C-alpha positions as CSV (number, residue, x, y, z in Angstrom):
1,M,0.0,0.1,0.0
2,K,1.2,3.5,-0.9
3,E,0.7,4.5,2.9
4,D,3.5,2.1,3.8
5,Y,6.0,4.2,1.7
6,S,7.5,7.4,2.7
7,I,9.1,10.2,0.3
8,F,12.7,9.4,-0.3
9,K,13.7,11.9,-2.9
10,K,11.9,14.3,-5.3
11,F,12.8,15.1,-8.8
12,P,11.5,17.7,-11.4
13,T,11.4,15.0,-14.2
14,L,10.0,11.6,-14.6
15,E,13.2,10.4,-16.3
16,Q,15.3,11.3,-13.2
17,A,12.9,9.6,-11.0
18,S,12.9,6.5,-13.1
19,E,16.7,6.4,-13.1
20,L,16.8,6.4,-9.2
21,K,14.1,3.7,-9.2
22,E,15.9,1.5,-11.5
23,L,19.2,1.9,-9.3
24,L,17.1,1.0,-6.2
25,N,15.6,-2.0,-7.8
26,E,19.0,-3.3,-8.9
27,H,19.8,-3.4,-5.1
28,G,16.7,-5.1,-4.2
29,I,14.8,-2.0,-2.8
30,E,11.3,-1.7,-3.8
31,S,10.1,1.8,-4.6
32,L,7.2,3.9,-6.2
33,I,7.1,6.9,-8.4
34,D,4.4,9.4,-7.4
35,D,3.2,12.7,-8.8
36,N,2.8,15.2,-5.8
37,V,0.4,17.6,-7.4
38,P,-2.6,17.8,-5.1
39,P,-6.2,18.5,-6.3
40,V,-6.3,21.7,-4.2
41,D,-3.3,23.5,-2.7
42,I,-4.1,24.2,0.9
43,T,-0.6,24.5,2.3
44,F,0.0,27.2,4.8
45,S,3.8,27.4,4.8
46,G,3.7,30.0,2.0
47,S,5.8,27.9,-0.4
48,T,4.6,27.1,-3.9
49,I,3.9,23.6,-4.7
50,Q,5.6,22.5,-7.8
51,N,4.9,19.4,-10.1
52,E,7.5,16.9,-8.7
53,Y,8.0,13.3,-9.2
54,E,8.6,11.5,-5.7
55,I,10.3,8.3,-5.2
56,R,8.8,6.5,-2.1
57,I,10.5,3.6,-0.2
58,K,9.7,1.9,3.0
59,Q,11.1,3.8,6.1
60,S,13.1,0.6,6.9
61,D,15.0,0.9,3.5
62,F,16.1,4.6,4.0
63,K,19.6,4.0,5.4
64,S,20.3,1.3,2.8
65,A,19.2,3.5,0.1
66,E,21.2,6.4,1.4
67,E,24.3,4.1,1.3
68,I,23.5,3.1,-2.3
69,L,23.4,6.6,-3.5
70,E,26.7,7.6,-1.6
71,K,28.4,4.7,-3.0
72,S,27.2,5.4,-6.4
73,A,28.4,9.1,-6.0
74,E,31.7,7.9,-4.9
75,N,32.4,6.2,-8.1
76,L,31.7,9.4,-10.1
77,I,33.7,11.8,-7.9
78,D,37.1,11.0,-9.6
79,Q,35.7,12.1,-12.9
80,I,34.5,15.4,-11.8
81,N,36.0,18.6,-13.3
82,K,37.8,21.0,-11.1
83,D,35.5,23.7,-12.2
84,Y,32.6,22.1,-10.5
85,Y,31.0,24.7,-8.2
86,L,31.7,23.0,-4.9
87,F,35.4,23.5,-5.3
88,E,34.8,27.2,-4.7
89,F,32.8,26.6,-1.5
90,T,34.4,27.6,2.0
91,N,34.8,25.0,4.7
92,E,31.7,26.5,6.4
93,E,29.7,26.2,3.3
94,L,30.8,22.5,2.8
95,Y,29.7,21.7,6.5
96,E,26.5,23.3,5.8
97,I,25.9,20.8,3.0
98,L,26.8,18.0,5.6
99,L,24.2,19.4,8.0
100,K,21.5,19.8,5.3
101,S,22.1,16.8,3.3
102,D,18.4,16.3,2.6
103,E,18.6,19.5,0.4
104,W,21.5,18.4,-1.6
105,S,22.2,15.5,-4.0
106,A,24.1,12.3,-2.9
107,F,27.0,13.5,-5.1
108,D,27.2,16.9,-3.6
109,Y,27.1,15.4,-0.1
110,T,29.9,12.9,-0.7
111,L,32.0,15.3,-2.5
112,A,31.7,17.8,0.4
113,Q,33.0,15.2,2.6
114,K,36.0,14.5,0.4
115,L,36.8,18.2,-0.1
116,L,36.8,18.8,3.7
117,K,39.2,15.8,4.3
118,Q,41.5,17.0,1.6
119,R,41.7,20.4,3.4
120,G,42.5,18.6,6.7
121,E,39.2,18.9,8.4
122,S,37.8,16.2,10.6
123,V,35.0,14.4,9.0
124,D,33.9,10.9,10.5
125,K,30.8,8.9,10.9
126,N,30.2,10.3,14.5
127,L,30.2,13.7,13.0
128,L,27.9,13.0,10.2
129,D,25.6,11.0,12.5
130,S,25.5,13.9,14.8
131,L,24.7,16.3,12.1
132,K,21.9,14.1,10.8
133,N,20.3,14.0,14.2
134,E,20.5,17.6,14.7
135,R,18.8,18.1,11.3
136,L,16.0,15.7,12.2
137,K,15.4,17.5,15.4
138,D,15.2,20.7,13.6
139,L,12.8,19.6,10.8
140,A,10.6,17.6,13.3
141,K,9.6,21.0,14.9
142,P,6.1,22.0,14.1
143,E,5.6,24.9,11.7
144,G,5.3,28.4,13.0
145,N,2.2,30.0,14.5
146,Q,-0.9,29.3,12.4
147,R,-3.1,31.9,14.0
148,P,-4.1,33.7,10.9
149,W,-5.2,30.5,9.4
150,I,-7.0,29.4,12.5
151,I,-9.0,32.8,12.4
152,A,-9.8,32.3,8.8
153,G,-10.7,28.7,9.2
154,Y,-13.2,29.5,12.1
155,A,-14.7,32.4,9.9
156,F,-15.2,30.1,6.9
157,A,-16.6,27.2,9.0
158,I,-19.1,29.3,10.6
159,L,-20.2,31.0,7.5
160,G,-20.7,27.5,6.0
161,G,-18.0,27.6,3.5
162,F,-16.4,24.4,2.3
163,L,-12.8,26.1,2.6
164,G,-13.4,26.0,6.4
165,L,-13.4,22.2,6.3
166,L,-10.2,22.1,4.1
167,I,-8.4,24.5,6.4
168,G,-9.5,22.7,9.4
169,Y,-8.7,19.2,8.2
170,S,-5.3,20.3,7.0
171,L,-4.3,21.9,10.3
172,W,-5.6,18.9,12.2
173,T,-4.0,16.0,10.2
174,S,-1.3,17.3,8.0
175,K,2.1,15.5,8.2
176,K,5.6,16.0,7.0
177,T,8.2,13.2,6.0
178,L,11.6,13.7,7.6
179,P,14.8,12.7,5.6
180,N,14.8,9.4,7.5
181,G,11.3,8.6,6.4
182,Q,9.6,9.2,9.8
183,K,6.3,11.0,9.5
184,V,5.4,13.6,12.0
185,Y,2.5,16.2,12.3
186,S,3.1,19.5,10.5
187,Y,1.6,21.6,13.2
188,A,1.7,22.2,16.9
189,T,-0.7,20.4,19.2
190,N,-2.7,23.6,20.0
191,D,-3.0,24.6,16.4
192,R,-4.1,20.8,15.6
193,E,-6.8,21.0,18.3
194,H,-8.2,24.2,16.6
195,G,-7.9,22.4,13.2
196,K,-10.2,19.7,14.7
197,Y,-12.8,22.1,16.2
198,I,-12.9,24.1,12.8
199,F,-13.2,20.8,10.8
200,F,-16.3,19.5,13.0
201,I,-17.9,23.1,13.0
202,G,-17.7,23.2,9.3
203,L,-18.9,19.5,9.1
204,I,-22.2,20.7,10.9
205,I,-22.7,24.2,9.4
206,T,-21.7,23.5,5.8
207,P,-24.4,20.9,4.9
208,T,-27.0,23.1,6.9
209,A,-26.1,26.2,4.8
210,I,-26.3,24.2,1.6
211,I,-29.9,22.9,2.5
212,L,-31.0,26.3,3.5
213,K,-29.8,27.8,0.2
214,A,-31.4,25.0,-1.7
215,I,-34.8,25.7,0.1
216,D,-34.3,29.4,-0.5
217,Q,-34.3,28.9,-4.3
218,F,-37.7,27.1,-4.3
């Protein structure tokens, strides 16, 4: 079932996603390709949802899949030209790649380690694991205060608008996938509670408003 799979990587083209799927399949890791375009954009983070192709795998396979990508990247590093942009990065910028590995390709992540080692910097498994754990804690934090959307949600729900249902349901149930495949709620407990109230208010009032409007037309 699709619900058993978490987002591993995203790509702008189907061809790139298919290449990774083939690589994972060669190593015995099952994967799915999914188009992430939602029927309605009800995201509250302010970011624009773009048409991307997602590779989804089981959470238990995330570590193995990462190792496969890094090993594949290692085979390409010796072929890279010295004008590749990472060679111009400072040590601080390279460490930033190690910290935010989920925002970079496996190739850049692996090359950043090699460049730092060549410059005499200490990069070992303990450091990499520590940075990944720090990143997971940061990404697991709930999104910022959703007060404007909570107010809007109550208003639309009370007025019988279907948008109130959507806002409430999203605040209440939305989850995000961390780089290790773990899924956590997107919003703080208090915001989620408001989302639940908004949803049920809308669930009661919206059908009533529709019925009254229909009666009014006769």
